[in-house]
C-alpha positions in Angstrom: -16.4 25.9 12.7 -21.2 22.9 14.7 -27.0 18.1 19.0 -28.0 15.9 20.9 -31.2 14.9 22.7 -31.5 12.2 25.4 -28.8 9.9 26.6 -29.4 7.5 23.8 -29.3 10.0 21.0 -26.1 10.8 19.1 -25.0 13.1 16.3 -27.9 14.0 14.1 -30.5 12.4 16.3 -29.7 8.8 15.3 -29.9 6.0 17.8 -26.1 5.6 17.9 -23.3 8.1 17.7 -21.6 9.0 14.4 -20.9 5.6 13.0 -20.1 2.2 14.4 -16.5 1.5 15.3 -14.8 -0.5 12.5 -17.1 0.7 9.7 -16.1 2.9 6.8 -16.1 6.6 7.5 -17.5 7.1 4.0 -20.6 5.1 3.4 -21.6 6.7 0.0 -25.3 6.5 0.8 -28.1 8.4 -0.9 -29.3 8.6 -4.5 -28.5 12.3 -5.3 -26.5 12.8 -8.5 -24.1 10.1 -9.8 -21.5 8.5 -7.6 -18.2 8.4 -9.6 -15.3 6.0 -9.1 -12.9 8.8 -9.1 -11.9 10.5 -5.8 -10.6 13.8 -4.6 -7.1 14.3 -3.1 -8.4 13.0 0.3 -9.7 9.8 -1.2 -13.4 10.7 -1.0 -15.5 9.6 -4.0 -17.0 12.3 -6.2 -20.8 12.8 -6.4 -21.5 14.3 -9.7 -24.5 16.8 -10.1 -25.6 18.9 -13.1 -24.0 22.4 -13.3 -27.4 24.1 -13.1 -28.3 24.5 -9.5 -25.1 22.8 -8.3 -23.4 23.9 -5.0 -20.9 26.7 -5.3 -18.4 28.2 -2.8 -16.0 31.2 -2.7 -13.4 31.7 -0.1 -12.3 35.1 1.4 -9.4 35.5 3.8 -9.1 38.5 6.2 -6.3 39.0 8.8 -7.5 38.9 12.4 -6.6 41.9 14.6 -5.0 39.6 17.2 -4.0 36.3 15.7 -4.1 34.5 12.3 -6.9 35.0 9.8 -10.7 34.9 9.6 -12.1 32.8 6.7 -15.5 33.3 5.1 -17.2 30.7 2.9 -19.8 32.3 0.6 -21.9 29.4 -0.6 -24.7 29.2 -3.2 -27.3 26.4 -3.6 -25.9 24.9 -0.4 -26.5 24.7 3.3 -24.4 23.5 6.2 -26.0 20.5 8.0 -23.9 19.6 11.1 -26.7 17.7 12.7 -26.9 15.1 9.9 -23.2 14.5 9.2 -22.7 10.8 8.5 -26.2 10.3 7.1 -27.4 10.0 3.5 -26.4 12.5 0.8 -29.1 15.2 0.6 -29.3 17.8 -2.3 -27.2 20.9 -1.7 -26.3 20.0 1.9 -23.3 18.9 4.0 -20.0 20.3 5.3 -16.7 21.6 4.0 -13.0 20.6 4.4 -10.3 23.2 4.8 -6.9 22.4 3.3 -3.5 24.2 3.4 -1.4 23.4 0.4 -3.3 20.1 0.0 -3.1 19.2 3.7 -6.4 19.0 5.6 -6.6 21.3 8.5 -10.3 21.1 9.6 -13.8 20.2 8.8 -16.1 23.2 8.7 -19.8 23.3 9.6 -20.5 27.0 8.9 -19.5 30.0 6.8 -16.9 31.4 9.2 -13.7 29.8 10.6 -10.7 31.3 12.5 -7.3 30.0 11.3 -4.6 30.5 14.0 -1.2 31.7 12.9 0.4 28.8 14.7 -1.1 26.4 12.0 0.5 28.3 9.1 4.2 28.1 8.4 6.0 31.2 7.2 5.7 31.8 3.5 3.1 31.8 0.6 0.3 29.2 0.7 -2.9 28.1 -1.0 -6.0 27.6 1.1 -8.7 25.4 -0.4 -12.3 24.7 0.8 -14.2 21.8 -0.7 -17.9 21.0 -0.3 -19.0 17.5 0.8 -22.3 15.7 1.3 -23.4 14.3 4.6 -22.1 10.9 3.6 -18.6 12.4 3.0 -18.7 12.2 -0.8 -17.4 15.3 -2.5 -19.9 17.3 -4.6 -18.6 17.6 -8.1 -19.5 19.2 -11.5 -18.0 17.9 -14.8 -15.8 15.5 -12.9 -14.2 18.2 -10.7 -14.8 18.8 -7.0 -16.8 21.9 -6.0 -14.2 24.0 -4.2 -12.9 27.5 -3.7 -9.3 28.7 -3.2 -7.5 31.8 -1.8 -3.9 32.8 -1.4 -2.3 33.5 2.0 1.1 34.7 3.0 2.3 34.2 6.5 5.2 36.4 7.8 7.1 36.3 11.1 5.7 38.9 13.5 6.5 40.1 16.9 4.4 38.5 19.7 1.1 40.4 20.3 0.9 41.8 16.7 -1.6 40.8 14.2 -0.7 37.3 12.8 1.5 36.6 15.8 1.0 33.8 18.3 0.3 35.9 21.3 -2.9 37.7 22.4 -3.7 40.9 24.3 -1.2 42.3 26.7 0.5 39.0 27.7 4.2 39.7 28.0 6.4 37.7 25.5 8.1 35.8 28.4 4.9 34.5 29.8 2.6 31.7 28.6 -1.1 32.1 29.1 -2.4 29.5 31.6 -4.2 26.5 30.2 -8.0 26.3 30.4 -9.1 24.8 33.7 -10.9 21.4 33.3 -12.9 19.3 35.7 -11.9 16.1 33.9 -8.9 15.3 31.7 -8.8 12.3 29.3 -5.4 11.4 28.0 -5.2 9.4 24.8 -2.4 8.1 22.6 -2.6 6.9 19.0 0.3 4.8 17.7 0.5 2.5 14.8 -3.3 2.7 14.3 -4.1 1.6 17.9 -5.7 3.7 20.6 -4.4 3.6 24.2 -6.1 3.2 26.5 -8.6 1.1 24.6 -11.7 3.1 23.6 -14.4 3.2 26.3 -17.1 5.5 27.7 -16.1 8.5 29.7 -18.9 9.6 32.0 -19.2 13.3 32.9 -21.8 15.5 34.5 -23.5 18.1 32.5 -21.7 21.5 32.9 -18.3 19.9 33.6 -15.2 21.1 31.6 -13.6 18.2 29.8 -10.0 18.3 28.5 -9.2 15.8 25.7 -5.4 15.5 25.7 -4.4 13.5 22.5 -1.0 12.5 21.0 -1.0 10.9 17.5 2.0 9.5 15.7 0.6 10.7 12.4 -1.0 14.0 11.4 -4.8 13.8 11.7 -7.9 15.8 12.9 -9.6 15.3 16.3 -13.4 15.7 16.3 -16.1 15.6 19.0 -19.4 14.7 17.3 -22.5 16.5 18.6 -20.4 19.4 19.9 -18.7 19.8 16.5 -15.4 20.7 18.0 -12.3 20.0 15.9 -8.6 20.4 16.4 -5.6 19.5 14.2 -3.4 16.7 15.4 0.2 17.4 14.3 2.3 14.2 14.2 4.0 13.4 17.5 2.7 16.5 19.3 0.3 16.5 22.3 -2.7 18.8 21.8 -5.6 19.5 24.1 -9.2 20.2 23.2 -11.3 21.6 26.1 -15.1 21.8 26.0 -18.0 22.4 28.3 -20.3 19.3 28.4 -23.5 21.4 28.2 -25.4 18.8 26.2 -26.6 15.4 27.5 -26.2 12.3 25.5 -23.6 10.0 24.0 -21.0 11.7 21.9 -18.2 10.0 19.9 -14.7 11.3 19.8 -12.7 10.2 16.8 -9.9 10.9 14.3 -11.1 11.8 10.8 -8.3 10.7 8.6 -7.7 7.3 10.3 -11.3 6.9 11.3 -10.4 5.7 14.9 -12.9 6.0 17.8 -10.9 7.4 20.7 -13.6 7.5 23.4 -17.3 8.2 23.9 -18.4 11.0 26.2 -21.5 10.0 28.1 -23.0 13.3 29.5 -25.7 12.9 32.1 
């Protein structure tokens, strides 16, 4: 919730893609504020800044008319900078993480996000959004991360009703057809290893690419440059489909384990 220039330009206009395979996902670069030794629940170090002029965030949750909920992040002293994710920490800039009961669901690059009902079990839950710098350190004031929370209750609903898992007039007995793709890339992550081994996948501009991924642990799939994300439930195959409408080299990785799955080379 999100470029690239020429073929040698990756996320944020740097000469490579997001970061080199094998390096830490959190580089803790930049000299803004004070980098603390303490971390947030996700293991990201806190970057302490004075309360005056510090980033702020409030979270509002509204039911969607067809499925799930629409989330709005109202921020102050802060701007979303998807094009520089992975770079040095800049004052009042970065991205956000969305958590459900302490479990990360997605990385957010803007003030709006649609949360599908399928990702929320029945019952009462706490949603949390936390603000991060471009280097993946968490903005903090007085030793506490800058975050906002909201309560959400998911109930079982009939297919086709608000909060349900179906859309429009699709009959309950039918499943909507999958999005058509010109190229499908199937990847498996098991015991910290990627199969097949990470390599470049060449596609033509305008092609529809389906990334079909199965991970043995819960994680988040992310396509840099396109800022597409999808939750990876443990042991379940999920498919992220995108239109390759930007040329360049774009890294596909998992966020929690920091594994590079493939690189999309769009010509």
